[in-house]
C-alpha positions as CSV (number, residue, x, y, z in Angstrom):
1,M,-0.1,0.1,-0.5
2,T,1.6,3.5,-1.4
3,I,0.1,6.6,0.0
4,T,2.3,9.7,-1.0
5,I,1.2,13.0,0.7
6,L,2.1,15.5,-1.9
7,K,0.9,18.5,0.1
8,A,-0.4,18.5,3.9
9,G,-1.6,21.1,6.4
10,K,-1.2,21.9,9.6
11,P,-0.2,19.6,12.4
12,E,-2.6,17.9,14.0
13,S,-0.8,19.1,17.2
14,E,-1.0,22.8,16.5
15,R,-4.9,22.4,15.5
16,A,-5.5,20.5,18.8
17,E,-3.7,23.7,20.5
18,D,-6.3,25.6,18.6
19,D,-9.0,23.7,19.8
20,A,-7.7,24.4,23.3
21,K,-8.2,28.1,23.1
22,V,-11.7,27.4,21.7
23,R,-13.0,25.6,24.2
24,G,-11.6,28.0,27.5
25,T,-13.2,31.3,25.2
26,V,-16.4,29.2,24.8
27,E,-16.6,27.9,28.7
28,A,-16.2,31.2,29.8
29,T,-18.7,33.1,27.5
30,L,-21.7,30.5,28.8
31,A,-20.9,30.8,32.3
32,D,-21.2,34.4,31.5
33,I,-24.9,34.6,29.9
34,Q,-25.9,31.7,32.8
35,T,-24.8,34.0,35.6
36,R,-25.7,37.7,34.1
37,G,-28.4,37.1,31.0
38,D,-30.1,39.7,29.0
39,A,-26.5,42.1,29.9
40,A,-24.2,39.1,29.3
41,I,-25.6,39.3,25.5
42,R,-25.5,42.7,25.1
43,D,-21.7,43.4,26.0
44,L,-21.0,40.3,23.9
45,S,-22.7,41.3,21.0
46,E,-21.4,45.0,21.2
47,K,-17.9,43.9,21.3
48,F,-18.0,41.0,18.5
49,D,-20.8,43.0,16.4
50,S,-20.9,46.6,17.6
51,Y,-24.3,46.1,17.5
52,S,-27.0,47.2,20.4
53,P,-31.1,47.0,19.4
54,D,-33.2,48.2,22.0
55,N,-34.2,44.6,21.6
56,F,-32.8,41.5,19.9
57,R,-36.0,39.9,18.5
58,L,-37.2,41.6,15.6
59,S,-41.4,42.8,15.6
60,Q,-43.1,41.9,12.8
61,S,-43.2,45.1,11.3
62,E,-39.3,44.9,11.5
63,I,-39.7,42.0,10.2
64,D,-41.7,42.9,7.1
65,A,-39.1,46.2,6.6
66,A,-36.5,43.6,6.1
67,M,-38.0,41.8,3.8
68,S,-38.8,44.7,1.6
69,K,-35.4,45.6,1.0
70,V,-35.2,41.9,-0.7
71,S,-35.0,42.5,-4.4
72,A,-38.1,40.4,-6.6
73,R,-35.3,38.0,-7.8
74,D,-33.7,37.6,-4.9
75,M,-37.3,36.3,-3.3
76,D,-38.1,34.3,-5.9
77,D,-34.5,32.1,-5.8
78,I,-35.3,32.0,-1.8
79,K,-38.9,30.5,-2.7
80,F,-37.1,28.3,-5.6
81,A,-34.5,27.1,-2.7
82,Q,-37.2,26.9,-0.2
83,T,-39.2,24.7,-2.4
84,Q,-36.6,22.0,-3.2
85,I,-36.0,21.7,0.1
86,R,-39.5,21.2,1.6
87,T,-40.2,18.7,-0.6
88,F,-37.2,16.4,-0.1
89,A,-37.8,16.8,3.8
90,E,-41.8,16.0,3.4
91,A,-40.5,12.8,1.4
92,Q,-38.3,11.8,4.3
93,R,-41.0,12.4,6.5
94,A,-43.4,10.6,4.8
95,S,-41.1,7.7,5.2
96,M,-41.1,7.5,9.1
97,T,-43.8,5.9,10.0
98,D,-45.7,5.3,13.6
99,I,-46.4,1.3,13.9
100,E,-48.1,-0.8,15.8
101,V,-47.5,-4.5,15.9
102,E,-49.1,-7.4,17.8
103,T,-45.9,-9.5,18.8
104,M,-47.9,-12.5,20.6
105,P,-52.1,-12.5,21.1
106,G,-53.0,-9.5,23.2
107,V,-49.5,-7.9,23.4
108,F,-49.3,-4.8,21.5
109,L,-46.3,-2.8,21.1
110,G,-45.8,0.4,19.1
111,H,-43.9,3.8,18.5
112,K,-45.1,7.4,17.8
113,N,-42.8,10.2,16.1
114,I,-43.0,12.9,18.4
115,P,-41.6,16.7,17.2
116,V,-39.2,18.3,19.6
117,Q,-41.2,21.2,21.5
118,S,-38.7,23.6,20.7
119,V,-35.9,24.5,18.2
120,G,-32.8,27.2,18.0
121,C,-31.8,27.4,14.7
122,Y,-28.4,29.2,14.2
123,V,-28.0,30.9,10.8
124,P,-24.1,32.1,10.4
125,G,-23.0,35.3,9.5
126,G,-20.0,36.2,9.8
127,K,-17.9,36.7,6.4
128,F,-20.9,35.9,4.6
129,P,-24.6,35.8,5.2
130,M,-25.3,32.2,4.9
131,V,-28.9,32.5,4.1
132,A,-29.4,29.0,2.7
133,S,-28.4,28.0,6.8
134,A,-31.8,29.4,7.4
135,H,-33.7,27.2,4.6
136,M,-32.2,24.3,6.1
137,S,-32.8,24.3,10.0
138,V,-36.1,26.1,10.1
139,L,-38.0,25.0,7.1
140,T,-36.7,21.8,7.9
141,A,-38.5,21.6,11.6
142,T,-41.3,23.3,9.8
143,V,-42.0,20.4,7.9
144,A,-41.2,18.5,11.0
145,K,-44.0,20.2,12.8
146,V,-42.1,21.5,15.7
147,P,-44.8,24.1,17.9
148,R,-41.8,26.7,18.6
149,I,-39.0,27.6,16.4
150,I,-36.9,30.1,17.0
151,A,-33.6,31.5,14.8
152,S,-31.0,33.3,15.2
153,A,-28.5,35.1,13.0
154,P,-26.0,37.9,13.1
155,P,-26.0,41.7,12.2
156,M,-24.4,42.5,9.1
157,N,-23.3,46.2,8.8
158,G,-25.3,47.2,11.7
159,A,-28.4,45.7,10.8
160,P,-30.6,42.5,10.4
161,H,-29.6,41.2,6.9
162,P,-33.2,41.1,4.7
163,A,-32.3,37.7,2.5
164,I,-32.0,36.1,6.2
165,V,-34.8,37.3,7.8
166,A,-36.7,37.0,4.7
167,A,-35.5,33.6,4.5
168,M,-36.3,32.5,8.6
169,Q,-39.7,34.4,8.0
170,L,-40.6,32.1,4.9
171,G,-39.3,29.1,6.4
172,G,-41.8,29.2,9.7
173,A,-39.7,30.7,12.3
174,H,-41.8,32.0,15.3
175,E,-39.1,34.3,16.7
176,I,-36.2,35.9,15.3
177,Y,-33.5,37.0,17.0
178,V,-30.3,39.3,15.6
179,M,-27.8,37.7,17.5
180,G,-24.3,36.3,16.3
181,G,-22.0,33.7,17.3
182,M,-21.8,31.6,20.5
183,Q,-23.6,34.8,22.6
184,A,-26.6,33.7,20.4
185,V,-26.3,29.8,21.0
186,G,-25.6,30.1,24.2
187,A,-28.8,32.5,24.8
188,M,-31.3,30.3,23.2
189,A,-29.9,27.4,25.2
190,I,-29.6,28.9,28.7
191,G,-32.2,31.2,28.2
192,T,-32.1,35.1,30.1
193,E,-34.9,37.3,31.1
194,T,-36.3,37.6,27.7
195,I,-35.7,34.5,25.8
196,K,-37.2,31.5,27.4
197,P,-34.5,28.8,26.5
198,V,-35.3,26.0,23.6
199,D,-35.3,21.8,23.8
200,M,-32.8,21.6,20.7
201,L,-30.0,23.6,18.9
202,V,-29.3,23.1,15.2
203,G,-27.1,24.9,12.8
204,P,-24.1,25.2,11.1
205,G,-21.0,27.7,12.6
206,N,-17.4,28.8,13.4
207,A,-15.6,26.9,15.6
208,F,-16.8,28.5,18.9
209,V,-20.2,27.9,17.9
210,A,-19.2,24.4,17.4
211,E,-18.2,24.3,20.7
212,A,-20.2,26.3,21.8
213,K,-23.2,23.3,20.9
214,R,-20.7,20.4,22.3
215,Q,-20.5,22.3,25.6
216,L,-24.4,22.6,25.7
217,F,-25.4,18.9,24.9
218,G,-26.7,17.3,27.6
219,R,-28.8,20.7,28.8
220,V,-30.3,20.3,25.3
221,G,-30.0,18.6,22.5
222,I,-28.3,19.1,19.2
223,D,-28.2,18.5,15.5
224,L,-24.7,17.1,15.1
225,F,-20.8,18.8,15.6
226,A,-20.6,21.0,12.5
227,G,-18.1,23.2,12.7
228,P,-15.7,24.6,10.0
229,T,-16.7,23.5,6.6
230,E,-14.7,20.5,5.1
231,T,-14.4,19.4,1.5
232,M,-12.8,16.3,-0.5
233,V,-12.4,15.5,-3.8
234,I,-11.7,11.9,-4.8
235,A,-10.8,12.2,-8.2
236,D,-9.0,9.8,-11.3
237,D,-8.1,10.8,-14.5
238,T,-11.7,11.2,-16.2
239,V,-11.5,14.5,-14.9
240,D,-9.3,17.8,-14.9
241,A,-7.2,20.4,-13.0
242,E,-9.7,22.8,-13.1
243,M,-12.5,21.3,-11.9
244,C,-10.7,20.0,-8.9
245,A,-9.1,23.1,-8.1
246,T,-12.3,24.9,-8.2
247,D,-14.4,22.7,-6.2
248,L,-11.7,22.6,-3.2
249,L,-11.4,26.5,-3.1
250,G,-15.2,26.9,-3.5
251,Q,-14.8,25.2,0.3
252,A,-11.7,26.5,0.9
253,E,-13.3,30.2,0.8
254,H,-15.3,30.1,3.6
255,G,-13.0,30.4,6.4
256,Y,-9.2,30.2,7.5
257,N,-9.5,27.0,9.0
258,S,-11.1,25.0,6.3
259,P,-10.0,21.7,5.2
260,A,-9.7,21.0,1.6
261,V,-8.4,17.6,0.2
262,L,-7.5,15.9,-3.0
263,L,-7.2,12.3,-2.8
264,T,-6.7,10.8,-6.2
265,N,-4.8,7.6,-8.1
266,S,-3.1,10.0,-10.7
267,R,-0.1,12.1,-10.0
268,K,-0.4,14.0,-13.1
269,L,-4.0,15.3,-11.9
270,A,-2.4,15.7,-8.5
271,E,0.4,18.1,-9.6
272,A,-1.6,19.7,-12.5
273,T,-4.6,20.5,-9.7
274,L,-1.4,21.9,-7.8
275,V,-0.7,24.4,-10.5
276,E,-4.4,25.3,-10.8
277,I,-5.1,26.4,-7.3
278,D,-1.9,28.8,-7.2
279,R,-3.6,30.0,-10.6
280,L,-7.0,30.6,-9.5
281,L,-5.5,31.9,-6.2
282,K,-4.3,34.9,-8.2
283,I,-8.2,35.8,-9.3
284,L,-10.7,34.7,-6.8
285,P,-11.9,37.1,-5.4
286,T,-12.2,35.6,-2.2
287,A,-8.2,34.6,-2.5
288,A,-7.5,36.4,0.7
289,T,-9.4,33.7,2.8
290,A,-9.5,30.7,0.8
291,S,-5.5,30.7,0.3
292,V,-4.6,31.1,3.7
293,S,-7.1,28.3,4.9
294,W,-5.5,26.1,1.5
295,A,-1.9,26.7,3.0
296,D,-2.6,25.6,6.9
297,Y,-5.5,23.0,5.9
298,G,-5.2,21.7,2.2
299,E,-4.1,18.6,1.4
300,V,-3.1,16.5,-1.7
301,I,-3.3,12.6,-1.7
302,L,-2.2,10.5,-4.1
303,C,-2.9,6.5,-4.1
304,D,-2.1,3.8,-6.1
305,T,-5.5,1.7,-6.4
306,Y,-9.4,2.7,-5.6
307,D,-9.2,0.8,-2.5
308,E,-6.7,2.8,-0.9
309,M,-8.9,5.5,-2.0
310,L,-11.7,4.6,-0.5
311,A,-9.7,3.1,3.0
312,V,-8.5,6.7,3.2
313,A,-11.5,8.8,2.5
314,N,-13.8,6.7,4.8
315,D,-10.8,7.4,7.8
316,I,-10.9,11.5,7.1
317,A,-14.8,11.2,7.6
318,S,-14.9,14.5,5.4
319,E,-18.1,16.4,5.7
320,H,-18.8,17.2,1.5
321,V,-17.3,14.3,-0.5
322,Q,-17.3,15.1,-4.4
323,V,-16.8,12.0,-6.4
324,M,-15.6,12.6,-10.1
325,T,-14.1,8.8,-10.9
326,D,-14.9,5.8,-13.1
327,R,-16.9,4.3,-10.9
328,D,-19.1,7.1,-8.5
329,N,-21.0,4.3,-7.7
330,W,-18.8,2.3,-6.3
331,F,-17.9,5.0,-3.7
332,L,-21.7,5.0,-3.2
333,E,-21.9,1.3,-2.5
334,N,-18.8,1.1,-0.4
335,M,-18.2,4.5,1.6
336,H,-19.3,4.5,5.2
337,S,-18.5,7.4,7.0
338,Y,-19.0,11.1,5.4
339,G,-21.3,14.1,5.7
340,A,-22.6,13.5,2.0
341,L,-21.5,11.9,-1.3
342,F,-21.7,14.4,-4.4
343,L,-21.4,12.0,-7.5
344,G,-20.2,12.9,-11.0
345,P,-18.6,15.9,-12.4
346,R,-22.3,17.1,-12.9
347,T,-22.9,17.8,-9.4
348,N,-21.2,19.7,-7.0
349,V,-21.2,20.9,-3.3
350,A,-22.4,24.1,-3.6
351,N,-25.5,23.1,-5.0
352,G,-26.2,20.7,-1.7
353,D,-25.4,23.8,0.3
354,K,-27.9,26.6,-1.3
355,V,-30.3,24.6,-3.8
356,I,-30.6,21.2,-4.8
357,G,-32.7,19.9,-1.7
358,T,-30.3,18.1,0.7
359,N,-29.9,19.6,4.1
360,H,-26.1,21.7,4.0
361,T,-25.6,21.0,7.8
362,L,-23.3,18.3,7.7
363,P,-20.8,16.2,10.4
364,T,-17.6,17.4,10.7
365,K,-14.3,16.8,12.6
366,K,-14.7,13.0,11.8
367,A,-18.4,12.7,13.3
368,G,-19.2,11.6,10.2
369,R,-18.3,8.1,11.9
370,Y,-21.2,7.9,13.7
371,T,-24.0,10.5,12.2
372,G,-25.3,11.6,9.5
373,G,-26.6,15.3,8.8
374,L,-29.1,17.5,10.0
375,W,-32.5,16.0,8.2
376,V,-36.2,16.4,9.3
377,G,-36.0,13.3,11.5
378,K,-33.4,15.0,13.8
379,F,-36.5,17.0,15.1
380,L,-38.7,14.2,16.4
381,K,-38.4,11.6,18.8
382,T,-39.0,8.3,18.4
383,H,-41.1,7.1,21.8
384,S,-42.3,3.3,22.2
385,Y,-45.0,2.3,24.2
386,Q,-47.0,-1.0,25.4
387,R,-50.2,-2.3,25.9
388,I,-51.4,-5.8,26.9
389,T,-55.6,-6.2,26.3
390,T,-56.1,-9.9,27.5
391,D,-55.9,-11.4,31.1
392,E,-53.7,-14.3,29.4
393,A,-51.2,-12.2,27.9
394,A,-50.9,-10.0,31.1
395,A,-50.3,-13.6,33.0
396,K,-47.9,-15.0,30.6
397,I,-45.8,-12.5,30.1
398,G,-45.9,-11.5,34.1
399,A,-44.7,-15.0,34.6
400,Y,-41.9,-14.7,32.1
401,G,-40.9,-10.8,33.8
402,S,-40.7,-12.2,37.2
403,R,-38.4,-15.2,36.4
404,L,-35.8,-12.5,34.5
405,C,-36.6,-10.0,37.2
406,M,-35.3,-12.4,40.3
407,L,-32.6,-13.7,38.0
408,E,-31.1,-9.9,38.4
409,G,-32.1,-9.7,42.5
410,F,-35.2,-7.6,41.4
411,V,-37.5,-8.4,43.9
412,G,-39.7,-5.4,43.5
413,H,-39.7,-5.6,39.7
414,A,-40.6,-9.0,39.9
415,E,-43.7,-8.1,42.4
416,Q,-44.7,-5.8,39.5
417,C,-45.0,-8.9,37.2
418,N,-46.4,-11.2,39.7
419,I,-49.1,-8.9,40.9
420,R,-50.5,-9.3,37.3
421,V,-50.1,-13.1,37.0
422,R,-52.3,-12.9,40.6
423,R,-55.2,-10.5,39.2
424,Y,-55.3,-11.8,35.6
425,G,-54.1,-15.2,35.4
426,G,-55.7,-17.0,39.0
427,Q,-52.8,-18.2,40.3
428,N,-51.5,-17.2,44.3
429,V,-47.8,-16.2,43.7
430,P,-46.8,-14.9,47.1
431,Y,-44.4,-12.0,47.7
432,G,-41.3,-12.1,46.2
433,A,-41.4,-15.3,44.3
434,A,-41.0,-16.3,40.9
435,A,-44.3,-17.1,39.5
436,E,-44.1,-20.5,37.4
């Protein structure tokens, strides 16, 4: 097995140091929100966003005013995207059915899919207004019929971003706040004097938002750990360097710490892509960000075989995986750890990010090993129930249950079963004895 690293990013030790700094900052910030509530939120908003409104929650008139600033073309595009996302989310919801089965005469078992009762949706907007994130979280929660959906995004140039507000409103948000970063996530989860806390947090964000969600997990539910964007291009000589370089830099522009990896079995393509990236960085308007991200987090990995490429891809478990090979379906069948797959040169990650209909809130930092991305099912809790409808079934299950409880030494548990045997089976089972 021969795997050659033609370009490496920051060593893991340096990345760990960065993570530790973020951890400490977030911990102190969440403690401050817990202690000082609204006052802490206002101080943080003034510090990070130079924004201190009378109320961080938008009134209906403020929502209407913001939406009036969105051009007709932009509004049509937002509605088109939401139609695609709603259509797929509705199909996913329809696949999740409540069930009830009779496992033996008189014994009925079932489950119900119940929406989470309140959700806080964070929409990033630091360098770029992530309008699409409002569709992905707010709209999907609406399809799941979550009764209370609140949404928050940072201000842009000292005011609510009109298109983000429009996307939140059209998506079905019940409360819209203008708050950014970890303070928004903290306020929604912990609550303040004016913000009722939620049961669950969803949405992507920078390293501070991701860490805040990690620290708040348990106090509230979260969708997944969705930190800085990651992308991987798996390619062979069926595509060219321009395509590969474009797809790598298209995601590297997200931030200064967005990993972008080319995985290929073609040395010619690998070397040509490195040259093409240098060329594109000279003309890309977002090169100031993308170049730093590529220098620190970009990688080019050369493998001998497709099996090696598959093994490396599953180990890295990247958020976005663009597959452009002569065997795209083979990767679909065999990959098991990733956020989302984008198969063939006709598709691309940007379509998934903005409009095609799948959700763009996806697992990062290898979380694809144990979870998929945000989808309508994340807003639903599957709860089981049991019902026994005949005396015979109550006595029969009770007898088995009693003996199994006594096997573990749980006498009180056994008596719960025994009393049913006595009541419904006509057997005289003394307290603490296993039903025969």
